[in-house]
Each structure stands twice: as structure tokens, then as C-alpha cells.
N, C-alpha and C positions, 0 to 999 in steps of 0.2 A: 213154353217150347216153340219156335215158330219152324213151322211144315210147310216144303215146296219140295217142287222137284230140282234134279241138279242146276238146272238152266236157271235157275233164280238168282240174281246176283243179290245175294244176301251179306256178304264179308264185310262191311262196313264196321267200323271199330273205332280205333284207336285213336284216337288222340286229339289232338288238336292246338294249334296256334301254341300252344302250349303243347306237350305232346304227350306224353308217354302213359303211361304204366298204371295198370289198375290191380289189384290182390284179388281177392273172391267175396269181399262184401262190401259195401257201399261204405264210402268213405264222406261223414258230412262235413259242413265246410265250416260247422261250431268246432270241431276239434281242434282245426286247423291254428296255431296261435299266431298274432300278430309280429309279422315279420320285418321291422324297421331299418333292423341291421343286418348287411350282408353277410356276413358270417353265419347268422341264426339261420337265415334264408337258406343259407347252401345245406345246411344241416336238414333242413327241412323240406328242401327239394324232392325226394322222393313221395313224400304226402302231400304236397302239389300241385305233382303232377299227375299223380293219382285222381284228387278232385278234379284236375283238370279235363284227365280223359273221360271219365264219366260224366261230365258235364259237354264236352263235343260230341259225345257219341248220342246223349237224348237231343244235342241241338240238329243233328243231321236228319236223327228219325222223326223228329218233328219237320223238320223241312218235307222229306220223302212222303209223311200224309198227307202234305197240303197238295201233292200231285200224285196221289193216289199208289203210288211205289211201293213195291213189296221190299225195296233195297233196307228202308229202318231196319238196324239191329238192336237199338235199345228198346224195350217195351215202351210203348206210351198210348193215350188213352184217345178213343176215337173222339170225343167232345169236344178237345182242343179245337177243332177245324168250325165248331157252332157255338164259342166263347162270342157274349154280345161286342166284346170292343175291337173283335177280327174283320177286315176288310180284307176282299181276298181277289185280284186284278190277273186274269189269265189272259195267255196269248197261245192259243195252240194250233194257229196258222202258220205263224212263223216258222224261221229256222235258226236257232234251236228254238224250241217252245219255251215258252215263261210263265212264273208265278209270282206274283209279288204281294205277299203276306206282311200285315200291316197292323201290330196290334194297340197302334197309337200311344195315348198315355196308362194305357195298361187294365188289366182287369186278372181277377183271380178265377180259378178253376175250381170246380166243386169241393177239392181237396185242402182247400186253402194256400195253391201255388200260384205266385201273381207272375203274369208276362207283359212285357210291353218292347218297344219297339219294333222291328222289322229286319224282315231279310227277301231276297229273291231268289229263286232258285229257274236254273238254263240247264235243259235237259235235250235228249234227241230219242230218247227210248222212255216213255213211260216207267217200263218193267225194268231195263238196265239188265236184258236176259241175253244180248248177241252179246259178240264182239264189234266192239268199235263203241256200244252204249257208253252214255257218262251224265254226271251228273254234276254239277257247278253250283255252290249255294254262295253267295256273299251276305253277310251278317253288319247291319248296322244298327249297332248298340242296342241290340236285343237281350234283353233280361230278363232270366227265370231267378226271382227271388233277389238275392245276394249277388247274382254272378252276372257277367256282362261281356259280351261277344261281340269283334268287329272282326274285320278281315273273311278270307274264302276257303272252304272243305270242297276239294272235287273227288270224286272216286269215277272210275274207267272200269270198265270190262275187256280184258284185254285176250278174252276168249281161252281154250284149251291148251296147257301146256304138256311137254312130250310126255310127261307119264296121264294125262287124259282128265287130267283137274280142272277146273275153273281158275284161272289165276287174275290177279289186276293189280291196281295202285289205288293208292289213298295219299291226297298229298294237302298238306297242311298249313297256311300261311294266316294266322289267326292271332289274335289277341285278348287274353283271359283275364278280366279284372276280380280278383274277389274285393269287393266291395268292401266287408268288414273289415279286414286286413291291410285295407288302403295299400292292395302289392298288385302288381299286372306284370303276367310273363307269356312275353311272345315269341315266336320263330318261325321257321320257314324248314317241314321235314316230309321226307318222301318215306312211304313204306309200301313194300311188298305183300302182297295178301294171297296164297293159295288154301284152296277149300279142299277138305277131304270129306267124303261122304260115302262109304262103304255100299249103301244102301239105294242110295241115290232119292234117298226121301226126307233126309236132314230132321234125324231120328234123333238119339242118345248119342250113337256114335261118332256122329259130325263134330268136325271143330277147323276153328281157322289157324294156319299159321303166319305169324307177321315176322318180316325182316325190314331192315331199314335204319336209317340215322338222319340227325336234323342238328340243326343248331335254335340257340334260345337265348332270352334273354331279359332279366326282370327288371322292375322301376327303378330297384335300388342297385342296381350297377354289377351283377352279377353276369357274366356271359358265361355260357355253358355247351359244351357238345355233347351230344348222347347217341349212344350207339348199342343197336341189339347184338350181342354178342352169343344168346342163344336162343333161338325161336323162340317167339312168347305164345305161347296156347290159350285161346279161348274155346270153349266148347260151346255146345247147345244144346244140350239139355237143362231141366230146371232146374233152375238153382244157382247154377253158375251161367247163363248165356251172356253177361254183361262183363265178368269179368277175367281175368288174365290167370291161370292156374299153375302154367309152366312159364320159365324162362327167365333169359337173364341182363340186363341193361346196363351199358359202363356211363357214366357221367363224369365228362373233365372239364376243369374250368382254369385260368389261370390263377398261380400262386397257392393255389388250395390242393390237398391230395384228392385223388382220383375216389369214385364212388361206384359201387358194385351192389345193383338192387336184384335179389334172387326172388321170385317166385313163385318156386317151390314144384316139383314136381310130377303135379297133376290133382292132387287134392284142392276141395273146395273149402278156404277157410280166409279169414280176415288177416292174416300174418305175413309177411314178406319179414326180410332180413337185408340186413345194409352193411356194405364191409367197406371201411376206410382204415387205411394204415395197418392191416392187417388183423384189426380188432371189428368182428361181427355181431349185429345187436340187433335185437326183433322189435321189428316195429307194428303194432296194431291198429289196424285200420278201425274205428271202433266207428258204431252209427254217431 
């Protein structure tokens, strides 16, 4: 569980270039089928988007690690900054400040996970704990195992809203490549995030609410829109701190039925439901 004061802006989340949704359990890319057929891709879109979301959460948090920011929400290990293939070029005197992180041809961490490629981080406040703080990350064929990211992820701290809660934005303009499935999903999405924290200490009652929409396209021709129709909830207690536990998302694409994904009503589990043409099915996102 992350701990910090209310001022620490740790809302990062969702999505990416691909965007959306995660349930309460990690979805490994080995369970996603090959999706060369466009109709089959659309059937699998919730699962593909869940995996993409997890990947982008991890990417942003890794970038945060290299500028010593508390912004990263996905748990990452400190040894990433010490891997033998990594070079970091920092400029903390210019405005904005920058860090260019290059894994070169790549190397594996102690768990066997393989990293290669590079990314650049631009930011104006290392902790992102004040209104107007931002971080912009640009990925250049940055690869973790069989997933590759290109494009940008930007987070901004907009300060306190009328309810006295921290709120901000997450803007995604990225493309995620599923190497094993020979499939890409790209798009542009903008999300608003509100931080609920009753005791101001990011303890088990703390949670984040996401709202927003975007457009995406797959490499085999599926153009889709997605919109959060009921706020997505991300809790911060141990065991569910990376995955949505509630909320609904509407997927729409020309010439195919609308599809609604339901992430439940608060329970931490690995099940989501998908409704299409009035028929609801349960999808299990297994490891």
C-alpha cells in the first residue's frame, strides 16, 4: 500500500494509448488470443484494453522512478534504476527538467523481466504535489517482455476542487504493441481523476475516481470510441491498488453492436461482465 500525505499527487492510472480498464487481478498477455480477424478483435477488446491499461500503469510508474517522483502508482522495484544496461541523462537546470532513460538493446531484471528501448521524462516539479505540476513521458519503442510502447503519457495536478479534493488529468496519446498477437492498439484519451482520502494519509479508505473518454484504433482496422459511463474506482489498499473495482465503460464502433463493460460494485476479484445485444457474459482475467 502506498502511503503519503494528501498533497502527494499519486493518481496515475489508467490507461493508455490504448486505454482503458482493468479489473482486480492482473491479466497476463499469454491469455489473450491472436486477433487477426477484426470481429474477433472487437470481441476481445475488453481483455486487450485491460492488459494495455496494466502495461501503461507500469510504464508511467517506471518513468516516475527515474526522476524520484512519488507520482507512480503501480508498484515497481527500486533495482530498475541500477540495471547494467541503463543509462540516464539528466538536466535539472533547464525548464522543464528532463531525464532521458535508455535501456539500449536491453537486459533482464532479477525476476527475468526484459527491458529495452528508451523514454524521456519532462517535468516541472519532481513530486507533482502542487497545482500546475505536470509530468510528460515520451516512449520510444520502450519494451517490457512482449509489449512495446510508443507515444506520450501526461499527468497534471489541477489542485483542489470545490469539494477540497485533489483532482487532475491523465492524457494518453500512445500505441501499444502486443508482439505475440501481432496487434497494435493506439488512440487519444483524456481522463479526469479525483482523489478521495478521508484521513489524509492514503490508508485503506483512500480511492481514486476516473471519468473521461477517448478514441482508439487497432492495427487490423477496428475504430472505436470508449466512454466511462459510471466512474471507475481504483482503491489503494493492499491487493487491489492497481486495478479497478467498480464502474462501467461503453465501447462503440461502426457496424458492430455497442459493448458495455462492468467492473463490479467494489469487490476485488478477477471477473468483469461484458454486455452486447442484451446478452451479458462473464470474462475472467486470469494470470
